[in-house]
C-alpha positions in Angstrom: -22.2 14.6 -3.3 -19.8 13.1 -5.8 -16.4 13.7 -4.3 -13.0 13.1 -5.9 -10.2 12.4 -3.3 -6.4 12.5 -4.3 -3.9 10.5 -2.4 -6.7 8.0 -1.6 -4.4 5.2 -0.6 -2.6 7.3 1.9 -2.8 8.3 5.5 -5.3 11.2 5.1 -6.9 10.2 1.9 -7.9 6.8 2.9 -9.6 8.0 6.1 -11.4 11.0 4.1 -12.7 8.3 1.7 -13.9 6.0 4.3 -15.7 8.7 6.3 -17.3 10.6 3.4 -18.3 7.3 2.1 -20.2 6.3 5.2 -21.9 9.7 5.1 -23.6 8.8 2.0 -21.3 10.5 -0.6 -20.3 8.9 -3.8 -16.4 8.8 -3.5 -13.8 8.3 -6.2 -10.2 8.0 -5.3 -7.0 8.7 -7.2 -3.8 6.9 -6.6 -0.8 5.5 -8.3 -1.3 1.8 -7.4 -3.6 -0.1 -5.2 -1.5 -1.8 -2.4 -2.2 -5.5 -1.9 -3.5 -4.9 1.7 -6.1 -2.4 0.3 -7.6 -4.3 -2.5 -10.7 -5.4 -0.8 -11.2 -2.1 0.8 -11.0 -0.2 -2.4 -14.0 -2.3 -4.0 -16.3 0.1 -2.3 -15.0 3.2 -4.2 -14.6 4.2 -7.8 -10.7 4.0 -8.3 -8.6 5.7 -10.9 -5.1 4.6 -11.1 -3.0 7.7 -12.0 -0.5 10.2 -11.0 -1.6 13.7 -10.1 1.3 15.0 -12.0 0.3 13.3 -15.4 -0.9 16.1 -17.8 -3.3 13.6 -19.3 -5.0 12.6 -16.1 -8.1 14.7 -17.0 -8.8 12.2 -19.9 -9.4 9.4 -17.3 -11.8 11.6 -15.5 -13.8 12.7 -18.6 -17.5 11.6 -18.7 -17.9 11.8 -14.7 -19.3 14.6 -12.9 -17.7 15.6 -9.6 -18.9 18.2 -7.1 -15.6 18.6 -5.3 -11.9 17.6 -5.0 -10.3 16.9 -1.8 -6.7 17.1 -2.6 -4.8 15.1 -0.1 -1.9 13.8 -2.1 1.3 15.4 -1.2 4.9 14.4 -0.3 5.3 14.4 3.4 8.1 16.1 5.5 10.2 12.9 5.2 10.0 12.6 1.5 10.6 16.4 1.3 13.9 15.9 2.9 14.9 12.9 1.1 13.6 13.6 -2.2 13.2 17.2 -2.8 13.0 17.4 -6.5 10.1 14.8 -6.6 8.6 16.5 -3.7 8.5 19.9 -5.4 6.8 18.3 -8.6 4.2 16.5 -6.4 3.3 19.4 -4.0 3.3 22.1 -6.5 2.8 20.9 -10.1 0.6 18.1 -8.8 -1.7 20.9 -7.2 -1.7 23.0 -10.3 -2.7 19.9 -12.4 -5.6 19.1 -10.2 -6.8 22.7 -10.2 -6.6 22.8 -13.9 -8.5 19.7 -14.1 -11.3 21.4 -12.0 -11.6 24.1 -14.5 -11.6 21.7 -17.5 -14.4 19.4 -16.0 -16.3 22.1 -14.2 -15.7 20.9 -10.6 -17.0 23.8 -8.4 -15.3 22.9 -5.1 -11.6 22.4 -4.3 -10.4 21.6 -0.7 -6.5 21.9 -0.4 -5.0 20.0 2.7 -2.2 22.3 3.9 -0.4 22.3 7.1 0.4 24.4 10.1 4.1 24.3 8.9 3.3 27.1 6.6 3.5 29.4 9.6 7.3 28.2 10.2 8.7 25.5 12.2 10.9 27.3 14.6 10.7 30.2 17.1 7.0 30.5 16.8 5.6 32.3 19.8 2.0 33.6 20.8 -1.3 33.0 19.0 -1.2 31.6 15.5 -4.4 32.4 13.4 -5.2 32.4 9.8 -4.1 36.1 9.5 -0.6 35.3 11.0 2.5 35.9 8.8 3.7 33.1 6.7 7.3 32.2 7.6 7.6 28.7 6.1 11.2 27.6 6.5 11.2 23.9 5.4 10.4 22.6 1.8 7.5 20.8 3.4 6.0 24.1 4.6 7.1 26.2 1.5 5.6 23.9 -1.0 2.3 23.6 0.8 2.1 27.4 1.0 2.6 27.5 -2.8 -0.2 25.0 -3.0 -2.4 27.5 -1.1 -1.5 30.2 -3.4 -2.3 28.2 -6.5 -5.7 27.4 -4.9 -6.4 31.0 -4.1 -5.5 32.0 -7.6 -7.6 29.6 -9.3 -10.5 30.5 -7.0 -10.1 34.2 -8.0 -9.8 33.6 -11.7 -12.4 30.6 -12.3 -15.8 29.4 -10.9 -14.0 27.2 -8.1 -14.9 27.8 -4.6 -11.5 27.0 -3.0 -10.5 26.3 0.7 -7.0 25.7 2.2 -7.1 23.8 5.5 -3.9 24.0 7.8 -3.7 21.0 9.9 -2.3 20.8 13.4 -0.1 17.8 14.5 -2.0 14.6 13.8 -2.3 11.7 16.3 -4.4 9.0 14.7 -3.3 5.5 13.8 -3.2 4.8 10.2 -6.4 3.3 8.8 -3.9 0.2 7.7 -0.9 -0.4 9.7 1.2 -0.8 6.5 0.6 2.9 5.6 4.0 4.4 6.4 3.1 7.4 8.8 5.2 6.6 11.8 7.3 9.9 11.7 4.6 12.1 13.4 5.5 12.8 17.0 3.1 10.4 19.0 3.6 7.5 16.5 7.3 8.0 16.5 7.4 7.8 20.3 5.2 4.6 20.1 7.7 2.9 17.8 10.7 4.0 20.0 8.9 2.6 23.2 8.0 -0.5 21.6 11.4 -1.3 19.9 13.8 0.1 22.6 11.8 0.6 25.9 13.0 4.3 25.5 11.6 7.6 24.2 14.3 10.0 23.3 13.3 13.7 22.9 15.5 15.8 20.6 14.5 19.1 22.4 13.6 20.3 25.8 10.1 18.8 25.3 8.6 21.9 27.0 7.2 23.4 23.8 3.4 22.8 23.4 1.8 21.6 20.3 -1.8 21.2 19.1 -3.0 17.8 18.2 -5.8 16.8 15.8 -7.5 13.5 15.3 -8.5 12.6 11.7 -12.1 11.9 12.8 -12.1 15.7 13.8 -10.4 16.5 10.4 -13.1 14.7 8.4 -15.8 16.5 10.5 -14.1 19.8 9.7 -14.3 19.0 6.0 -17.9 18.0 6.2 -18.7 21.5 7.9 -16.7 23.3 5.4 -18.6 21.7 2.4 -21.8 22.8 4.1 -21.0 26.1 5.4 -18.4 27.9 3.5 -19.6 31.2 2.0 -16.5 33.1 0.8 -15.2 32.4 -2.6 -11.9 31.3 -1.2 -11.1 30.8 2.6 -8.5 29.4 4.9 -9.1 27.5 8.1 -6.8 26.2 10.9 -8.0 22.8 11.9 -6.9 21.4 15.3 -7.9 20.2 18.7 -9.2 22.0 21.8 -6.1 21.3 23.8 -2.3 21.9 23.5 0.2 19.4 24.9 4.0 19.8 25.5 6.1 17.2 23.9 7.0 15.8 27.4 3.4 15.4 28.0 2.9 13.4 25.0 6.0 11.2 25.8 4.5 10.7 29.3 1.2 9.5 27.7 2.9 7.2 25.5 4.9 5.9 28.3 1.8 5.3 30.6 -0.2 3.7 27.8 2.9 1.5 26.8 3.6 0.3 30.2 0.2 -0.8 30.6 -0.2 -2.7 27.3 3.4 -3.9 27.5 2.9 -5.6 30.9 6.0 -5.9 33.0 8.1 -3.4 30.7 9.5 0.0 32.0 9.7 2.8 29.3 12.5 5.5 30.0 12.1 9.1 28.7 15.3 10.8 28.0 16.6 14.0 26.1 19.6 14.2 23.8 20.9 17.2 25.4 21.0 18.5 28.9 17.8 20.6 29.3 19.8 23.7 30.7 21.6 23.8 27.4 18.4 24.1 25.2 17.1 27.5 24.3 13.8 27.5 22.6 11.0 30.0 21.8 8.4 27.9 19.8 5.6 27.8 22.3 2.4 28.9 20.6 -1.3 28.6 20.5 -2.9 27.3 17.5 -6.2 29.4 17.2 -9.0 27.3 15.8 -11.8 29.9 16.6 -12.6 30.5 12.9 -13.5 27.0 12.1 -15.4 26.7 15.4 -17.5 29.7 14.5 -19.2 27.7 11.7 -19.9 24.7 13.8 -16.8 22.7 14.3 -16.6 20.9 17.7 -13.4 18.8 18.1 -13.6 15.7 20.2 -10.0 14.5 20.1 -9.0 12.5 23.2 -5.2 12.3 22.7 -4.8 9.3 25.1 -7.5 7.2 23.6 -5.9 8.0 20.0 -2.3 7.0 21.3 -3.8 3.8 23.0 -5.4 2.8 19.6 -2.3 3.4 17.7 -0.1 1.6 20.2 -2.5 -1.4 20.1 -2.3 -1.4 16.2 1.4 -1.2 16.3 1.7 -4.2 18.7 -0.6 -6.2 16.6 1.4 -5.5 13.4 4.6 -6.4 14.9 3.5 -9.6 16.6 
């Protein structure tokens, strides 16, 4: 397949490009600027330097035939908090623009990378599946749900076969250490442990979360490209196991103390545990994607060890 990946210089897009290229696909990546540390790596791809919000972007793609767009470009949760206006533009109009390009260029597949945050970020209980109510409460979740609605609308009104994939919490090291993705839970704990010998948890830590490796995500995308039959569909993508935040912290502590020989890492909470009331303890149901052949293989301890090793190497 000839695949076009947006956000190809980012955390998700770079892995998708690497994986799908190794699977024998011809990959083109879109990004605003090639970082110096990626200059050599990008030589194995077709690269289009552009902004996904540029109305004239389609002109740079004319004359090429693409079978599928994988839309990874998005403002993450940190950018959504710090730069809300720009984030709305990227996450909503950027998605609209890419879907419009698909109609203009006759691209038949569009995979939109969304997030479990569309279900809401607090007081979630029970089993969360693709039919659960949408209660997005952050700009990050709201703009991603808007992107899903756009994908569904274009699928219903054009020849695009669209998919929205709602990702669980990610736990894989960046493909390049310079890629800024140290805010996600395991990675944030690693940074704290390395720099301060402490892991501070801003909650009881008892709430359970589902974790996803990017290798499993890429495998899921591969399966969707092969097996999806409906004109538009939605899939939760996650791992087989749920871990409490405290359990993740304990894994980071154990791994860190082995790698940072002689150091003791302390885990603490910002509030007394008996003062914290939380309801968000849910099961992220991935049975739908498993029904078409998805088999997650994420080992969170291995993922944390690789990330910790990368962080140590980048800091030394």
